[in-house]
LODO-246397 format. One line per 2 residues: number of its first residue (from 1); for each residue z, y, x of C-alpha. Coordinates in pm, 1 decimal, decimal comma. Layout:
NUM) Z/Y/X | ...
END
This chain:
1) 3986,8/6227,6/6317,0 | 4058,6/6623,7/6357,1
3) 4356,6/6722,0/6600,6 | 4631,7/6913,6/6482,0
5) 4696,9/7241,3/6687,9 | 5049,7/7254,9/6837,1
7) 5275,7/7560,8/6857,4 | 5543,2/7635,9/7129,7
9) 5779,1/7621,5/6795,3 | 5653,6/7278,6/6699,4
11) 5754,9/7162,4/7096,8 | 6136,5/7090,5/7133,7
13) 6316,6/7120,5/7463,7 | 6639,6/6986,6/7575,0
15) 6832,7/7044,2/7870,2 | 6928,1/6696,3/7947,1
17) 7313,6/6757,1/8048,6 | 7610,4/6587,8/7849,7
19) 7655,4/6832,5/7495,9 | 7303,5/6988,6/7586,5
21) 7139,7/7068,3/7255,2 | 6771,6/7022,8/7135,3
23) 6588,1/7378,5/7080,8 | 6211,8/7480,5/7039,9
25) 6002,3/7550,4/7356,5 | 5924,6/7887,0/7257,3
27) 6274,9/8005,9/7223,8 | 6342,3/7857,4/7564,0
29) 6034,0/8045,8/7710,5 | 6114,5/8388,6/7558,8
31) 6527,2/8394,2/7698,4 | 6281,6/8590,7/7996,1
33) 5992,9/8867,8/7948,9 | 5785,9/8870,2/8253,9
35) 5540,3/9182,0/8302,5 | 5305,6/8941,8/8344,0
37) 5275,7/8861,5/7935,1 | 5179,3/9244,6/7919,3
39) 4974,6/9405,1/8171,8 | 4587,5/9263,0/8186,0
41) 4522,7/9077,6/8454,1 | 4205,4/9271,5/8513,5
43) 4321,9/9584,4/8571,8 | 4423,2/9743,8/8928,1
45) 4761,6/9792,8/8906,5 | 4783,7/10079,8/9183,9
47) 4481,6/10307,8/8991,7 | 4539,8/10297,3/8647,9
49) 4838,2/10368,3/8389,7 | 5059,2/10082,9/8311,7
51) 5344,8/10290,2/8171,4 | 5210,0/10179,2/7839,1
53) 5228,4/9770,1/7918,5 | 5484,4/9840,8/8108,7
55) 5707,6/9966,4/7837,2 | 5587,5/9691,0/7565,4
57) 5760,5/9471,5/7815,6 | 6119,4/9696,8/7836,5
59) 6096,8/9651,1/7422,9 | 6074,0/9323,0/7446,5
61) 6324,6/9264,8/7689,9 | 6587,4/9464,2/7523,9
63) 6911,2/9256,2/7576,2 | 6732,0/8989,7/7824,8
65) 6593,3/9063,6/8149,4 | 6231,1/9158,6/8235,5
67) 6076,4/8966,7/8530,5 | 5817,2/9233,2/8774,7
69) 5600,9/9047,9/8944,4 | 5592,2/9269,2/9293,4
71) 5290,5/9460,3/9265,9 | 5233,3/9877,6/9263,9
73) 5242,2/10011,7/8937,9 | 5109,8/10330,8/8851,9
75) 5247,2/10468,3/8584,5 | 5175,2/10843,9/8382,5
77) 5475,9/10833,7/8202,6 | 5866,4/10752,2/8214,5
79) 5993,1/10418,4/8166,7 | 6273,9/10371,4/7892,6
81) 6483,1/10028,5/7980,3 | 6623,4/9843,9/7674,8
83) 6816,4/9538,9/7919,3 | 6805,9/9393,4/8236,4
85) 6534,1/9419,8/8500,9 | 6453,7/9179,5/8805,1
87) 6185,7/9389,1/9005,3 | 6110,6/9128,9/9288,2
89) 6030,5/9430,7/9531,4 | 5809,1/9645,3/9262,3
91) 5691,3/9930,9/9302,6 | 5618,8/10221,9/9006,2
93) 5462,3/10466,3/9106,4 | 5464,4/10775,2/8938,5
95) 5233,5/11085,6/8821,2 | 5233,3/11381,7/8633,9
97) 5316,0/11728,4/8634,2 | 5648,9/11683,1/8451,1
99) 5880,3/11387,5/8420,4 | 5844,9/11320,4/8049,7
101) 6155,1/11165,4/7970,7 | 6489,5/11313,5/7889,6
103) 6619,8/11558,2/8141,5 | 6306,9/11547,0/8345,7
105) 6347,9/11137,3/8413,2 | 6131,0/10902,1/8554,4
107) 6326,8/10584,5/8442,4 | 6571,5/10632,3/8128,6
109) 6869,1/10403,0/8074,3 | 7061,2/10409,5/7757,1
111) 7163,9/10034,3/7680,5 | 7359,0/9818,9/7889,1
113) 7177,9/9629,9/8172,0 | 7156,6/9569,9/8492,9
115) 6869,0/9709,0/8735,9 | 6750,5/9504,1/9098,0
117) 6529,0/9490,6/9368,9 | 6268,7/9768,0/9225,6
119) 6176,0/10153,2/9378,1 | 6104,6/10470,3/9203,0
121) 5855,6/10700,3/9350,1 | 5846,2/11028,6/9231,7
123) 5613,1/11131,3/9521,3 | 5329,4/11194,3/9289,0
125) 5523,9/11399,2/9019,9 | 5577,3/11759,5/9059,5
127) 5874,3/11867,3/8861,5 | 6126,8/11548,2/8845,9
129) 6525,3/11608,7/8694,9 | 6614,6/11301,5/8813,3
131) 6431,1/10991,1/8943,1 | 6705,9/10740,2/8742,3
133) 6904,5/10850,2/8449,0 | 7158,3/10640,7/8299,1
135) 7343,3/10740,4/7963,7 | 7646,4/10529,2/8013,5
137) 7750,0/10601,4/7642,2 | 7705,7/10247,6/7579,1
139) 7892,6/9953,9/7494,8 | 7986,9/9700,3/7820,3
141) 8107,8/9364,5/7800,6 | 8100,7/9340,2/8193,5
143) 7964,8/9489,1/8495,0 | 7627,7/9681,3/8540,8
145) 7451,1/9648,0/8871,4 | 7221,3/9892,7/9011,4
147) 7063,0/9786,7/9328,7 | 6698,2/9957,6/9360,3
149) 6538,1/10279,0/9598,6 | 6459,4/10577,7/9452,0
151) 6243,0/10816,6/9678,8 | 6048,4/11131,5/9655,0
153) 6222,3/11338,2/9399,7 | 6164,4/11703,7/9389,9
155) 6076,4/11975,0/9128,9 | 5862,7/12294,4/9181,7
157) 6099,7/12488,5/8951,2 | 6273,9/12807,1/9124,5
159) 6542,2/12852,4/8810,6 | 6799,4/12628,9/8719,6
161) 6662,9/12296,3/8747,6 | 6886,9/12034,0/8922,3
163) 6703,2/11757,2/9115,4 | 6875,0/11363,1/9140,8
165) 6803,0/11085,5/9275,7 | 7024,4/10893,7/9031,9
167) 7239,2/10992,4/8742,2 | 7535,1/10811,1/8566,6
169) 7611,5/11064,6/8288,1 | 7893,4/11041,0/8023,1
171) 7999,7/11293,1/7781,1 | 8212,8/11120,8/7556,6
173) 8606,2/11106,0/7596,8 | 8872,8/10826,4/7543,8
175) 8869,7/10879,5/7224,3 | 8516,3/10700,3/7168,7
177) 8630,5/10401,9/7445,7 | 8300,7/10360,4/7588,1
179) 8456,1/10293,5/7949,2 | 8189,1/10205,9/8197,1
181) 8229,8/9949,7/8509,6 | 7923,7/10033,9/8718,3
183) 7815,1/9894,1/9078,8 | 7595,4/10077,6/9186,0
185) 7421,3/10018,1/9561,6 | 7149,7/10261,6/9578,0
187) 6892,6/10379,9/9871,0 | 6778,1/10718,1/9801,4
189) 6607,2/10877,2/10035,7 | 6412,3/11277,4/9968,1
191) 6561,3/11431,6/9732,2 | 6454,1/11817,1/9681,8
193) 6536,8/12091,7/9470,2 | 6383,4/12434,6/9494,2
195) 6701,6/12613,9/9309,8 | 6880,4/12905,2/9316,3
197) 7158,6/12769,6/9230,6 | 7532,6/12876,9/9448,5
199) 7833,1/12611,5/9473,3 | 8034,3/12521,7/9192,2
201) 7728,8/12688,3/8886,7 | 7523,3/12349,4/8921,4
203) 7215,8/12545,3/8912,8 | 6927,4/12478,6/9165,6
205) 7135,3/12197,5/9276,8 | 7028,2/11863,3/9413,2
207) 7219,8/11540,6/9474,4 | 7125,3/11182,6/9589,2
209) 7380,0/10963,4/9379,4 | 7562,0/11161,8/9075,9
211) 7851,8/10997,7/8863,5 | 7906,9/11260,9/8594,9
213) 8148,4/11189,2/8353,6 | 8208,2/11523,3/8160,7
215) 8485,1/11326,3/7929,6 | 8838,5/11319,8/7975,4
217) 9078,2/11017,1/7942,2 | 8863,6/10743,5/8016,0
219) 8956,3/10405,8/8252,0 | 8599,7/10365,4/8403,1
221) 8526,7/10179,7/8690,7 | 8265,0/10303,2/8903,0
223) 8144,8/10108,2/9253,2 | 7940,9/10301,8/9512,0
225) 7897,1/10097,3/9778,5 | 7579,5/9973,4/10087,3
227) 7423,7/10267,4/9980,4 | 7155,3/10468,2/10237,4
229) 7109,2/10849,5/10124,9 | 6879,3/11064,6/10313,5
231) 6761,0/11398,1/10319,6 | 6912,2/11590,4/9999,8
233) 6835,5/11929,6/10006,0 | 6815,8/12262,5/9782,0
235) 6728,3/12563,4/9862,1 | 6679,0/12771,2/10162,4
237) 7002,1/12908,2/10184,9 | 7373,1/12803,6/10286,2
239) 7459,2/12924,6/9951,4 | 7238,4/12663,0/9727,7
241) 7466,3/12351,4/9619,0 | 7380,7/11968,4/9757,7
243) 7577,2/11656,6/9783,9 | 7441,0/11345,1/9941,1
245) 7689,7/11145,6/9646,8 | 7931,0/11311,1/9410,3
247) 8146,9/11207,2/9193,9 | 8285,5/11381,2/8889,2
249) 8510,1/11356,4/8556,3 | 8638,7/11601,8/8320,6
251) 8995,7/11528,3/8424,4 | 8949,3/11528,1/8795,4
253) 9258,3/11748,7/8873,6 | 9499,3/11601,2/8569,1
255) 9781,6/11396,2/8711,8 | 9802,6/11061,0/8567,4
257) 9426,5/11024,0/8494,4 | 9293,7/10703,2/8455,3
259) 8980,7/10537,3/8614,6 | 8916,6/10453,7/8963,7
261) 8645,3/10561,2/9172,4 | 8523,2/10396,0/9523,6
263) 8217,7/10497,2/9746,7 | 8232,4/10271,0/10025,3
265) 8020,0/10148,9/10328,9 | 7753,6/10383,5/10258,0
267) 7517,8/10600,7/10551,3 | 7452,3/10963,5/10472,3
269) 7188,5/11174,1/10686,5 | 7051,5/11543,0/10634,1
271) 7181,8/11608,2/10365,3 | 7200,0/11968,7/10308,9
273) 7541,4/12103,4/10172,4 | 7732,7/11773,2/10195,1
275) 7736,1/11393,5/10233,6 | 7993,5/11352,2/9957,7
277) 8160,3/11597,6/9745,8 | 8464,9/11424,0/9472,8
279) 8537,4/11577,0/9168,8 | 8653,7/11221,0/9059,8
281) 9053,8/11141,4/9035,8 | 9188,6/10815,5/9220,3
283) 8886,4/10784,4/9454,8 | 8878,2/10583,8/9761,7
285) 8613,1/10659,9/10059,5 | 8592,3/10403,3/10272,6
287) 8357,0/10342,0/10603,4 | 8095,1/10603,1/10512,6
289) 7905,0/10741,0/10783,6 | 7776,9/11095,8/10724,0
291) 7547,4/11220,5/11020,6 | 7387,2/11579,5/11062,2
293) 7440,8/11649,7/10717,1 | 7598,1/11951,9/10633,9
295) 7593,8/12369,2/10637,9 | 7910,8/12325,4/10380,3
297) 8093,7/11982,0/10482,1 | 8042,4/11642,3/10509,5
299) 8325,0/11548,9/10280,5 | 8507,8/11733,3/10049,5
301) 8738,0/11690,2/9757,0 | 8864,1/11890,0/9448,5
303) 9025,6/11603,7/9287,8 | 9380,8/11417,8/9259,7
305) 9459,1/11179,8/9444,5 | 9188,7/11043,2/9728,7
307) 9135,2/10894,7/10022,6 | 8919,1/10915,7/10294,1
309) 8944,4/10577,5/10506,1 | 8750,7/10487,0/10824,0
311) 8519,4/10766,3/10745,4 | 8333,4/10928,1/11015,3
313) 8159,9/11277,4/11035,4 | 7899,4/11317,8/11350,4
315) 7688,4/11616,5/11452,6 | 7858,9/11834,1/11209,1
317) 7808,0/12170,2/11227,5 | 8066,9/12307,3/10964,4
319) 8321,7/12183,4/10824,0 | 8418,4/11805,3/10892,2
321) 8676,0/11712,0/10558,3 | 8828,1/11953,8/10379,9
323) 9040,5/11939,8/10052,5 | 9124,4/12177,2/9765,6
325) 9364,3/11973,6/9550,6 | 9678,9/11741,4/9604,9
327) 9741,8/11385,8/9706,9 | 9521,1/11340,0/10031,3
329) 9483,5/11104,8/10235,0 | 9322,4/11099,3/10546,3
331) 9293,2/10767,4/10756,3 | 9156,6/10600,7/11065,3
333) 8915,1/10878,6/11054,7 | 8614,7/11069,1/11344,9
335) 8468,6/11373,2/11383,1 | 8229,5/11488,2/11620,3
337) 8246,1/11871,3/11593,1 | 7892,1/12067,8/11725,9
339) 7919,1/12377,8/11515,5 | 8145,4/12645,3/11496,5
341) 8374,0/12590,6/11219,2 | 8689,2/12374,2/11162,9
343) 8692,8/11991,2/11150,0 | 8960,7/11948,8/10913,5
345) 9027,1/12177,0/10638,5 | 9332,1/12168,9/10387,2
347) 9261,0/12500,0/10169,1 | 9601,6/12674,0/9952,8
349) 9575,8/12376,7/9643,6 | 9574,5/12079,7/9902,6
351) 10007,1/12023,9/9915,6 | 10107,0/11673,3/9925,7
353) 9830,2/11605,3/10213,7 | 9890,2/11282,1/10476,8
355) 9674,3/11258,7/10746,4 | 9699,0/10984,5/11004,1
357) 9499,4/10835,9/11249,4 | 9200,5/11135,2/11296,3
359) 8990,4/11151,9/11594,8 | 8838,1/11465,4/11641,5
361) 8541,9/11531,3/11930,4 | 8438,1/11909,7/11937,9
363) 8180,5/12057,1/12200,5 | 8190,5/12357,1/11997,9
365) 8238,4/12723,1/12112,5 | 8439,7/12892,2/11900,2
367) 8343,7/13267,0/11832,4 | 8728,0/13329,5/11744,0
369) 9050,0/13200,5/11913,2 | 9194,4/13175,2/11565,8
371) 8971,5/12929,7/11422,8 | 9152,2/12592,0/11438,8
373) 9012,6/12274,5/11462,6 | 9260,1/12132,1/11206,5
375) 9341,4/12365,4/10972,5 | 9626,4/12399,6/10717,1
377) 9646,2/12684,3/10444,9 | 9882,2/12462,7/10226,8
379) 10202,2/12448,7/10087,6 | 10411,4/12186,5/10115,1
381) 10419,8/11897,5/10207,5 | 10205,3/11810,9/10486,8
383) 10259,0/11512,1/10721,0 | 10013,7/11477,8/11015,8
385) 10033,5/11196,7/11226,4 | 9888,0/11026,4/11557,3
387) 9592,0/11258,1/11592,0 | 9401,0/11312,5/11886,4
389) 9191,7/11624,0/11933,8 | 8960,4/11708,3/12239,9
391) 8774,7/11998,5/12288,6 | 8560,4/12051,4/12584,5
393) 8543,2/12442,8/12567,1 | 8891,4/12598,0/12605,9
395) 8837,1/12784,7/12281,0 | 8985,1/12791,6/11931,8
397) 9342,1/12630,6/11830,9 | 9430,7/12306,5/11796,3
399) 9620,8/12340,9/11505,3 | 9641,5/12677,8/11283,0
401) 9904,6/12717,9/10996,7 | 9802,6/12981,2/10797,7
403) 9943,7/12926,6/10440,4 | 10180,9/13197,5/10343,8
405) 10421,6/12982,6/10097,1 | 10767,7/12994,9/10199,8
407) 10791,7/12710,7/10089,5 | 10559,9/12570,7/10342,1
409) 10694,3/12219,4/10502,9 | 10434,9/12051,7/10744,2
411) 10550,9/11758,0/10952,4 | 10338,8/11680,5/11302,6
413) 10370,4/11384,0/11514,8 | 10214,3/11225,2/11786,8
415) 9944,3/11477,9/11866,4 | 9748,3/11490,9/12169,9
417) 9512,8/11790,6/12206,8 | 9309,9/11920,1/12498,4
419) 9083,9/12196,9/12562,8 | 9150,4/12436,3/12306,8
421) 9286,9/12804,2/12378,1 | 9583,9/12788,9/12164,3
423) 9759,0/12461,9/12050,5 | 9961,2/12552,0/11734,6
425) 9908,8/12848,5/11632,1 | 10096,9/13045,9/11326,9
427) 9868,5/13315,6/11171,1 | 10034,2/13532,2/10904,0
429) 10222,7/13222,0/10763,3 | 10615,0/13101,2/10610,8
431) 10731,9/12836,7/10597,8 | 10886,5/12583,2/10875,7
433) 10660,7/12343,3/11115,5 | 10785,3/12052,3/11253,0
435) 10700,8/11932,1/11534,0 | 10788,8/11620,7/11733,0
437) 10602,6/11399,7/12029,6 | 10307,0/11542,9/12069,3
439) 10121,8/11685,5/12359,2 | 9901,0/12032,0/12372,0
441) 9703,1/12122,5/12747,9 | 9528,7/12424,4/12619,3
443) 9365,4/12721,3/12799,7 | 9597,6/13019,5/12692,5
445) 9983,1/12923,7/12487,3 | 10078,9/12645,3/12377,6
447) 10241,2/12778,1/12096,8 | 10137,1/13105,2/11938,2
449) 10244,6/13304,0/11641,0 | 10008,6/13571,8/11490,4
451) 10112,9/13853,4/11238,4 | 10456,5/13908,8/11078,4
453) 10431,0/13867,5/10729,2 | 10753,5/13670,3/10660,9
455) 11009,1/13431,8/10845,2 | 10810,7/13144,6/11011,9
457) 10981,9/12876,0/11190,9 | 10854,0/12660,9/11476,2
459) 11087,4/12322,8/11529,7 | 10954,0/12148,5/11796,5
461) 11103,4/11832,7/11956,9 | 11008,4/11622,1/12243,5
463) 10626,1/11710,8/12341,0 | 10438,1/11870,4/12578,7
465) 10291,8/12219,1/12654,6 | 10086,8/12268,4/12995,8
467) 9759,0/12431,9/13120,8 | 9797,2/12782,7/12957,3
469) 9913,4/13152,3/13024,4 | 10214,9/13091,9/12830,2
471) 10391,3/12775,5/12711,1 | 10556,9/12917,7/12396,9
473) 10454,8/13286,6/12236,5 | 10652,5/13337,5/11918,6
475) 10749,2/13687,0/12000,2 | 10551,2/13977,7/11786,2
477) 10556,8/14349,5/11764,4 | 10815,8/14344,0/11486,9
479) 11051,4/14216,4/11639,4 | 11299,3/13989,4/11407,3
481) 11073,1/13944,4/11169,4 | 10828,2/13729,4/11445,7
483) 10839,8/13368,1/11455,9 | 11135,0/13160,8/11495,7
485) 11127,5/12918,3/11769,9 | 11322,1/12626,0/11777,9
487) 11217,6/12381,0/12086,7 | 11403,2/12113,0/12216,0
489) 11389,5/11862,1/12493,4 | 11026,7/11949,8/12554,3
491) 10809,8/12050,3/12882,9 | 10629,8/12334,4/12956,9
493) 10408,0/12425,6/13208,3 | 10285,2/12762,6/13244,3
495) 10124,0/13024,9/13489,7 | 10234,3/13323,7/13349,3
497) 10584,6/13284,6/13083,9 | 10724,9/12980,0/13018,1
499) 10896,6/13098,7/12663,8 | 10899,8/13443,2/12491,6
501) 11018,1/13356,4/12165,7 | 11209,1/13605,8/11912,9
503) 11566,2/13701,8/11778,3 | 11707,6/13387,6/11625,7
505) 11564,6/13115,6/11863,2 | 11690,7/12808,0/11951,2
507) 11580,6/12692,4/12345,7 | 11741,4/12416,8/12426,3
509) 11738,1/12135,5/12694,9 | 11404,1/12196,6/12793,0
511) 11210,2/12160,8/13113,6 | 11010,9/12458,9/13197,8
513) 10766,2/12477,3/13529,3 | 10533,4/12784,5/13643,8
515) 10247,1/12633,2/13735,6 | 10111,8/12713,8/14017,5
517) 10428,4/12867,2/14126,7 | 10416,0/13272,4/14166,3
519) 10627,0/13572,7/14191,0 | 10616,4/13686,4/13886,4
521) 10653,5/13581,0/13515,8 | 10999,2/13443,2/13337,7
523) 11081,3/13089,9/13195,8 | 11246,7/13214,0/12920,8
525) 11256,4/13535,2/12742,2 | 11444,1/13611,0/12425,2
527) 11704,5/13782,3/12250,4 | 12008,3/13705,4/12043,6
529) 11909,5/13347,0/12077,3 | 12061,3/13032,4/12199,9
531) 11953,2/12939,3/12538,7 | 12144,9/12619,0/12651,7
533) 12070,3/12379,8/12906,7 | 11716,9/12436,4/13044,2
535) 11557,2/12367,4/13375,2 | 11342,4/12640,0/13508,0
537) 11155,5/12609,5/13784,9 | 10925,3/12912,0/13984,4
539) 10929,7/13204,8/13796,3 | 11017,1/13518,2/13971,0
541) 11314,3/13518,2/13694,5 | 11436,4/13235,9/13513,0
543) 11555,5/13440,2/13246,9 | 11529,0/13768,9/13116,6
545) 11764,7/13912,0/12843,4 | 11577,1/14235,6/12618,2
547) 11769,3/14273,1/12329,2 | 12137,4/14457,4/12265,2
549) 12284,6/14069,6/12213,2 | 12226,9/13709,8/12324,2
551) 12381,1/13492,7/12150,0 | 12498,4/13191,6/12378,1
553) 12291,3/13142,6/12719,8 | 12467,1/12799,8/12893,3
555) 12413,8/12571,8/13102,2 | 12066,7/12661,8/13267,4
557) 11944,5/12608,9/13593,6 | 11691,1/12798,6/13740,5
559) 11484,8/12711,0/14030,1 | 11359,8/13087,5/14171,6
561) 11218,8/13279,3/14435,5 | 11497,0/13529,2/14312,5
563) 11861,6/13483,0/14378,1 | 11947,6/13626,3/14056,2
565) 11899,3/13414,1/13719,6 | 11822,9/13650,9/13476,4
567) 11672,8/13986,7/13420,8 | 11890,7/14188,4/13236,8
569) 11775,5/14472,8/12983,5 | 12070,4/14639,6/12752,5
571) 12203,8/14311,0/12660,4 | 12576,1/14213,8/12534,1
573) 12609,4/13787,0/12510,7 | 12838,7/13667,6/12277,1
575) 12881,7/13329,9/12519,1 | 12772,1/13320,1/12896,4
577) 12853,1/13036,2/13113,0 | 12788,5/12781,4/13303,7
579) 12440,3/12892,7/13460,3 | 12328,6/12821,4/13787,3
581) 12015,2/12914,0/14022,6 | 11915,1/12785,8/14299,2
END
């Protein structure tokens, strides 16, 4: 009796649960694709080019899942992904002179799919544009997940060749309605470009993870989390541009832009230019550690509405945190600075910045004492609250204000600073700085003014300045153009002078002490100002009047080796009463 050959189409399969239906066994088996169905079992996958076999499997797996088997595969050509890939710890080892995929990629994707648990290795390819290039202009009905390792991506090009570990690219704008939902969890190591690019021109740059959505108005969601990025560099000079992680959207400086971007729980080490560069609106950077990362800055934002929360910059040689656009928040962040640049810098466009719970430890010996560990060069408003600055070198300034916008409105409270040359330092600034409940221990001046570009007001209350030559030195050579000092209920300790103020100041209810006590110096010297209710101890003279008129000197108590309360030079006080010396 002849036997009839039965195919998988003829064999039926039933799940067995309530409501399950009968299917062919072939249909069941073809739900998933295995690379073992395409790679001949007799070949040695590590030494024979397997890219044709794997690509055939990827083609069949379009819209499905391809399962790799955990081996190392040699690939002499790029691979294009058309569905999901489950790698099972497989390594794709690429070989060649130039990566053959679009944008010189090793692995290319332009269809919906998730990639998990495999390694893309470009060690043996001389010129690579990207290890993984994802063209995200495809429709999504769910999240695409990326959880893999990309390593040893480099180029031997010396001109404009950019090099990236992974690129997620979108050219379309909102009118096309192809919003992306991406979950990115990558390990990226050793991305190197020779390039001659400079900051901002994207020529010859290198990036570990790059999200570049060039269109405008999209409402995409990108979640970059639990990533490890190591050794990203471009060129040999600080002018070259490279980032550990860079997010970009075409409307990153537009109020009301859509889209939400998150970078969280990432560890970024030894990235030549910076760890994180934000050029996407509505971005949260949280629990990210940048270690010995930069010659430019660990964390930078140029975008609207950026939040840095619980981020750390360790062993930074340059600016740790900087912002150059509006509505930036720094919350509960930490800086360990070893270089000679600012720890935090607010550029001129970064108004509406809020800083809270910031800790800065620096062992830097600043070449100029005009360098501010926290530098503010922006118009109003800026709010700084609960900041600790610990410098070990008695150099630099704790906080510098360099904004020349007359509308500048800066609020500083609950700051504790030790070990700088100056405390609060105004450099050619205009506007008003309000300081409350803060402590500055310095080597020279607690409050200091440089320049005479226009009206600047220090409005200080319930604060302490100690350890330096001057408690506050806000007078400058142009007299009335100097910084106005309104100081109330503060404690000052200085070895030379307590307060040297400009005309128009209001100095009230302060305790001012010379330490160590001596026979020189003045407790307060200011002209045409209100000086009331102060206690001044151990200066040669408690008060000095050195202008033609002084608005009011009243209710001051001087404890001085001289019997005279004040040294008077050509003054005519409007009000002078109830002052005592002992």
